[in-house]
Every structure is written in C-alpha cells, then in structure tokens.
C-alpha positions, 0 to 999 in steps of 0.5 A: 716364274723362277724368281718367285720360286727362288724367293719362296725357297729362300724364305722357306730355308730361313724359316726352317733354319730358325726352327719356325717350321719343321723341316718335314713340312718345308715343301708344303710351306714353300708351296704356300709361300710361292702361291702367296707371293703370286696372289700378292703380285696379281693383286698389286698388278691389278691395283696398278692397272686400276690406278693407271686406267683411272678405274680403281673403283671398278677394279676393286669391285670386280676383284671383290665379286670375282674373288669371292665367287671364283674361289668356290665355283671353280671352272677352267684354270690356266695350266701355268702361273705365267698364263694365269697372270697374263690372263688375269691382267687382260681380263681387267680390261672388261670391268674397267671399260664395260660401262663405256661399252655397255651403253651400246647394248640394249639393257634387255640383253644385259638382263638376259645375260645376267640371268643366264650367268646366274642360272649357269652358276647355280646349275654348274657350280662347282666345276672341279679342275685337274688342279683342284679336285673335290671330294664329296664334302668339299663339293657340297660345301663349295656348291652351297657357298657359290650359290649363296655368294651368287645370290648375294651378288645378284642382290648387290647388282640390283642395288647398284643399278637402282642407286645409279652406280652403273660403273660398279654395276657393270664391274660386278656384272662382268665378274658374274658373266666371266665366272659363268663362262669359266664354269662352262669352259671347265665343264667342256674341258673336263668332258673332253679330257 
C-alpha cells in the first residue's frame, strides 16, 4: 500500500511545516495517519460491499459487533495491510449471506456453535499478537472489556432472535464465531512461534 504511505507522508509533512505537530513526533503521527487512512478505506470498502450485495444492514450489524469485540479480544492478525484488507472483504460474505445458508443448519447446532464461541471468548480473550503485545494492566483491561462486550452481544443476539430479525441475528452471530476462531488461531500461532 505504497499510495497510503505516500499520502500519510504528505499529510505529515504538511502538518509539520505548518507547525501543527512537532517534527520529533512526525513518525508517530505518520503511523497514525496511515492507519486512519487504512481503517477509513476498509470501512468504505465494507459499506460499498453492503450496498452492492443489497445487505448493508447485515454488514453494519456485523461491523458493529466485530469492531467492538475484536479490538479488545485480539487473536491472529494478518502480517501485512494488503492481506488484512483482502481478508476483511472476503470475510464480509459470511454476514452477508449466512442467513440464507443457515436455514439448512439445525438450530440446535447454531445454539451449540454460539455457546462454544462465547465460552472460547470468555476463556481465551485477550490473545496478544506480535503486532500488539499487552502488559499486565492492558491485558486485565482488555479481558474485562471483551467479557462485557461478549455478554452484551449474546443478550443482543437473543433479542434479535426473539424479535425475528434473523438476518441481523446471523450477522452478529457470525462476528462472535469469527472472533472465537481468530482467538484460537492466535493462541495456536503464539504457541508454535
């Protein structure tokens, strides 16, 4: 993503030349700006995916659930931004179409999968990665937050199911399951590296 790095560099140089940020902090700001551009690009691409597929509501529910939980739970991460972007877009097929596929799955299996995912999150979270190591204080905070968010999400999923919003139920459900899978993968990767 050389274009993103070049744009972040240009913005940083402009901010330094105007005296908005000190020159000594330019590297930190450039990193933050580059990450901000990537997040905005991912969000825009996700919204476009939702509009193109006609499943914008599902994508928004998924992003809300996923973003809230994943930021505190951790787990495996891609090694570069391009891989992350491609994986993020491919993952969106799950919340967009899971409701259509789920009619073939016995609901008991859905419940067992959801309970298993919730337990995995409660037991493993947070799983630090090479990109995001945690000190003891951060680990405790992320653990509390991920547990609270997972609990809130389970209650929300039960509500969505009870009010017969299965499209949104499965969008949120897919987030819970994916976070659990990424936690397990992150734990395995950490163990073997």
